[in-house]
C-alpha positions in Angstrom: -17.8 22.5 10.7 -17.3 19.2 8.8 -20.6 19.8 6.9 -19.6 23.3 5.9 -16.2 22.1 4.8 -17.8 19.3 2.8 -20.3 21.6 1.1 -17.5 24.1 0.2 -15.3 21.4 -1.2 -18.2 20.0 -3.3 -19.1 23.5 -4.6 -15.4 24.3 -5.5 -14.9 20.9 -7.2 -18.1 21.2 -9.2 -17.2 24.7 -10.4 -13.7 23.6 -11.4 -15.1 20.6 -13.3 -17.6 22.8 -15.1 -15.2 25.6 -15.9 -12.3 23.3 -16.9 -14.2 20.4 -18.4 -11.4 19.3 -20.8 -8.8 19.3 -18.0 -11.1 17.4 -15.6 -11.8 14.8 -18.3 -8.1 14.4 -18.9 -7.3 13.8 -15.2 -10.2 11.4 -14.8 -9.2 9.5 -17.9 -5.6 9.3 -16.6 -6.9 7.7 -13.4 -9.1 5.3 -15.4 -6.3 4.4 -17.7 -3.8 3.7 -14.9 -6.4 1.6 -13.1 -7.2 -0.5 -16.2 -3.6 -0.9 -17.5 -1.6 -1.0 -14.2 -3.8 -2.0 -11.3 -6.3 -4.5 -12.8 -3.8 -6.8 -14.5 -1.3 -6.7 -11.7 -3.5 -6.8 -8.5 -6.6 -8.6 -9.5 -5.0 -12.0 -10.2 -3.1 -11.7 -6.9 -6.3 -10.8 -5.0 -8.2 -13.8 -6.5 -5.4 -16.3 -5.9 -4.6 -15.0 -2.4 -8.3 -14.9 -1.4 -8.8 -18.5 -2.7 -5.7 -19.8 -0.8 -6.8 -18.1 2.4 -10.3 -19.4 2.2 -9.1 -23.0 1.4 -6.7 -22.9 4.4 -3.7 -23.5 2.2 -1.5 -20.7 3.5 0.3 -22.9 6.0 1.4 -25.3 3.3 2.5 -22.6 0.9 4.8 -20.8 3.4 6.1 -23.8 5.2 9.6 -23.6 3.5 10.2 -20.1 4.7 8.3 -20.2 8.0 11.3 -21.3 10.2 13.4 -18.3 9.1 10.5 -15.8 9.5 9.5 -17.3 12.8 13.0 -16.7 14.2 13.1 -13.2 12.9 9.6 -11.9 13.5 8.1 -14.5 15.8 4.7 -14.4 14.1 2.0 -16.8 13.0 2.0 -18.3 9.6 -0.7 -15.9 8.4 1.6 -13.1 9.6 4.4 -14.5 7.5 2.1 -14.7 4.5 1.1 -11.1 5.0 4.8 -10.0 4.9 5.4 -11.9 1.7 2.3 -10.5 0.0 2.8 -7.0 1.3 6.4 -6.8 0.0 5.9 -8.6 -3.3 2.5 -7.4 -4.6 2.3 -3.7 -3.8 -0.3 -1.3 -2.5 -2.8 -2.1 -1.1 -2.3 -5.9 -1.2 -0.7 -5.9 2.3 -3.7 -4.3 3.8 -6.1 -6.5 1.8 -4.4 -9.7 3.0 -4.5 -8.5 6.6 -8.2 -7.7 6.3 -8.9 -11.2 4.8 -7.2 -12.9 7.8 -9.0 -10.6 10.2 -12.3 -11.5 8.7 -11.5 -15.2 9.3 -10.2 -14.4 12.8 -6.8 -15.8 12.0 -4.9 -12.6 13.0 -5.4 -10.7 16.3 -6.0 -6.9 16.1 -2.5 -6.3 17.6 -0.7 -8.5 15.2 -2.7 -7.1 12.3 -1.8 -3.5 13.4 1.8 -4.4 13.7 1.9 -6.0 10.2 0.1 -3.0 8.7 2.8 -0.7 10.0 5.4 -2.0 7.5 3.8 -4.5 5.1 1.9 -2.2 2.8 4.4 -1.0 0.2 4.9 -0.1 -3.4 5.2 -3.2 -5.6 8.7 -4.1 -6.8 7.5 -4.7 -10.3 6.2 -1.2 -10.5 9.2 0.2 -8.7 11.8 -1.5 -10.9 9.9 -1.3 -14.1 8.5 2.2 -14.0 9.9 4.4 -11.2 13.6 3.8 -11.5 13.5 4.1 -15.4 11.4 7.2 -15.1 14.0 8.8 -12.8 16.9 7.6 -15.0 18.6 5.8 -12.1 21.6 3.7 -13.0 22.0 2.0 -9.6 19.4 -0.4 -8.3 20.5 -2.0 -5.0 20.7 1.3 -3.0 17.2 2.3 -4.1 15.9 -1.2 -3.4 17.2 -0.9 0.2 15.6 2.6 0.5 12.3 1.2 -0.7 12.1 -2.2 1.0 15.1 -2.6 3.3 14.1 0.3 5.5 10.5 -0.9 6.1 11.7 -4.4 6.7 14.3 -3.2 9.3 11.6 -1.0 10.8 9.3 -4.0 11.2 12.0 -6.0 12.9 12.8 -3.0 15.2 9.1 -2.6 16.2 8.8 -6.3 16.9 11.5 -6.2 19.5 10.6 -2.9 21.0 7.0 -1.6 20.8 5.5 -5.0 20.1 7.8 -7.2 22.1 5.3 -7.9 24.9 2.1 -7.0 23.0 2.4 -10.0 20.7 3.1 -13.4 22.3 3.5 -16.6 20.4 0.3 -17.9 21.9 -1.6 -14.9 20.6 -0.4 -15.6 17.0 -1.9 -19.1 16.8 -5.5 -19.1 15.6 -7.2 -22.3 14.6 -10.7 -23.2 13.5 -11.5 -24.7 16.8 -10.5 -21.4 18.5 -13.1 -19.5 16.6 -11.7 -19.2 13.1 -13.8 -19.6 9.9 -13.9 -23.1 8.5 -12.0 -23.8 5.3 -13.9 -24.0 2.0 -13.9 -26.3 -1.0 -12.2 -25.0 -4.2 -15.2 -23.8 -6.1 -16.8 -22.0 -3.2 -13.5 -20.4 -2.2 -12.9 -19.3 -5.7 -16.4 -17.9 -6.1 -16.1 -15.8 -2.9 -12.5 -14.7 -3.8 -13.6 -13.5 -7.3 -16.6 -11.6 -5.8 -14.5 -10.0 -3.1 -11.6 -9.2 -5.5 -14.0 -7.7 -8.1 -15.7 -5.5 -5.5 -12.3 -4.3 -4.1 -10.7 -3.6 -7.5 -13.7 -1.5 -8.4 -13.4 0.5 -5.2 -9.7 1.0 -5.8 -10.4 2.2 -9.3 -12.9 4.7 -8.0 -10.3 6.1 -5.6 -7.7 6.4 -8.4 -10.1 8.3 -10.7 -11.2 10.6 -7.9 -7.7 11.4 -6.6 -6.4 12.0 -10.1 -9.4 14.3 -10.6 -8.3 16.3 -7.5 -5.3 17.5 -9.5 -7.7 20.1 -10.9 -7.3 22.1 -7.7 -3.5 22.6 -7.5 -3.5 22.8 -11.3 -5.8 25.8 -11.3 -4.8 27.6 -8.1 -1.1 27.0 -7.9 1.7 28.2 -10.2 3.0 24.7 -10.7 0.4 22.2 -9.6 2.4 19.2 -10.8 4.3 19.2 -7.6 1.2 18.1 -5.7 0.2 15.4 -8.1 2.2 12.5 -6.4 0.9 13.6 -3.0 -2.6 12.9 -4.3 -2.1 9.7 -6.3 1.3 8.2 -6.8 1.0 6.5 -10.2 -0.8 9.4 -12.0 1.4 11.9 -10.1 4.6 10.4 -11.3 3.2 10.4 -14.9 2.5 14.1 -14.5 5.7 15.1 -12.6 8.0 13.0 -14.7 11.7 13.0 -13.8 11.7 16.4 -12.1 12.9 16.4 -8.5 13.9 12.7 -8.1 14.6 13.0 -4.4 11.2 14.4 -3.8 9.7 11.5 -5.7 11.7 8.9 -3.8 10.6 10.4 -0.4 6.9 10.1 -1.4 7.1 6.4 -2.4 7.0 4.9 1.1 3.6 6.5 1.9 2.2 6.3 -1.6 0.1 9.4 -1.5 -3.4 10.2 -0.2 -5.0 7.8 -2.6 -3.1 4.8 -1.1 -4.1 6.0 2.3 -7.7 6.0 1.3 -7.4 2.6 -0.4 -5.9 1.2 2.8 -8.7 2.6 4.9 -11.2 1.0 2.5 -9.4 -2.4 2.9 -9.2 -2.4 6.7 -12.7 -1.0 7.4 -14.6 -3.0 10.0 -11.4 -5.0 11.0 -10.6 -3.1 14.2 -7.4 -1.7 12.8 -6.4 1.9 13.0 -5.9 4.0 9.9 -4.4 6.8 12.0 -1.7 4.5 13.4 -0.9 3.3 9.9 -0.6 6.9 8.7 1.9 7.8 11.5 4.0 4.8 10.8 4.2 5.8 7.1 5.2 9.3 8.2 8.0 7.8 10.3 9.1 5.6 7.5 9.3 8.7 5.2 11.5 10.4 7.8 13.8 7.3 8.0 14.0 7.2 4.2 15.0 10.9 4.1 17.7 10.2 6.6 19.0 7.3 4.5 19.3 9.5 1.4 20.8 12.3 3.3 23.4 9.9 4.7 24.1 8.6 1.3 24.6 12.1 0.0 27.0 13.0 2.8 29.1 9.8 2.5 29.1 9.5 -1.3 28.0 12.7 -3.0 29.6 11.6 -6.2 27.2 8.7 -6.6 24.1 10.2 -5.0 21.0 9.9 -7.1 22.8 8.1 -10.0 
């Protein structure tokens, strides 16, 4: 059945590309442009810097000022604290990439990594504040910041004291080199490995962006208004296509990030022992919580809703 579905999909996509070559070129070019202009300059430096710090074993020193606060709230290891910071500050899929780096070095357990993945892989605040809110012509900022980042953070705290209360003990969150972790590297060796890994990953992410933007051919051809499906496939290209239509719909799609972000996350966590299915269901739940938040806002303050 999977083989038949795959062959049918390949045949349909090939026919659509051949019969709508100009449109397919435009969608593919959109994905390439967004990757080159948005993802490479924003994510690649963070990937290289983060990978170098992790390989040199400097994470503990970097996060020492905030570790006491995060330890009281989340009761996690220092790598776990670093994942939270990177996941909320750098954007998709940096949270997943950082978790995978620590898993490769055996500095995070599978359980802690799965917990962090449930809420630490989000849309970047620079992109959200600099592109999404201006695109939707939003005047308020703080309510939308809470909807985008406060809800996942609260969800992570809730999970830590319910589902993961007994699954992650403080002893499980301490991984050292003597306990099986990978030894630290000198600067040049760490930088070399970080650049190589970041370059490979950024190329993979670019391929996903081009492919999922190209998939806009299908709803564009077969649906009356295929633009509505664009953010479901790839969030950056989708928002460029959809524009400021249906702002609530757009806001509800942001926590998950579209199928492209799901595929990118799967690429990052491959061979780490982490579950993409679990990540997907957490994102669905976060989308539901976000919908309840905006519904409550509308019921309490309809005069200021979506302003």
